[in-house]
N, C-alpha and C positions, 0 to 999 in steps of 0.2 A: 774295655776301656776304663782307664784308672782317672782320678782326679787329684792333681796336685794340691795338698793341703798345706805344705809347708817346707821350708829348706833350713836346714842348719849348717853355716859353715863353720868348720873346726880346724883346729892346728893339732897334730899328732904329737906324740912325745919326741919322735925325731925331727918335728919342725915342719914337716909336708903339711899341705892344705888338702883338706878333704870335705865332701859334702854329704849329709844326711839328708835324702830325700823322704817326705811322709806323703803317702797317697791313701785314698778310699776306693773300693772297687767293689762289684757284686762278688759274691761268693760264687766258687767253680761249680760247674753241673755235678762233679763228682762229689763235693761238699754238700751240696743239695739233696743228693740222692742217698747219702750214707751219715747225714746228721741233721739235726734240728738246726736251721740257720734264720737268723732274725736280723735285718738292717743291712749293713755293710761291714766288709772286713777292712783292716787297715794293712797297709804294706810299708816297711821301711826298709829302705836301700842305702848303701854307702856308695861312692865314687869318688876318684880323685879328680873327675871332671867336673866341670862347672857347665851344665847344659843350659841351652837357650831356651828356658821355660818361665812361666809366671805363676803365681798363685791362682788356683781356679781353672787353670788350662786342662783340658780332656787331653790324655796322652796314652801312647801306646809303649809299653816297657819292652827293651829290645835286649835279650841276654845273649851271650855267647860264654865259651868255656875258659874259665878262670883259674886260679891258683888250685892244683890239686884236683884239678877235673871239674870243679863245682861251679855252679853257673854264678854268672857276674855280669852285674849291669853295665851294658857297652853303650846304649844309646837311649834317648828318649825322644820319640817322635810325637810332636804335637798333632792331634786330630782336630781341635777346634780351641779356639781363642777363650780365656775366661770371659764369663758374660758379665762379671763385675768387675768395676774399675777399683783396683786395689794398688797402692803405691808400696812397692816393695824396699824398704830402708834396711 
């Protein structure tokens, strides 16, 4: 489970709207077994979809096959609401 830290709404050069989602999450089991890991890792993902999530929500990132077979964020499933009351402006 990852925690949503921030969302940056952007407009590309072609004029289409997109969103950069910023999360923090624990290191994977593989990372912990093959490296010294301290704290949490950050994850940045881009999507043209505005997902119904709020800062502080604990979420599960869902990936699908994207351009040239690369993993692409296709959904963000909320596992629990944020515990903090933050106004998104």
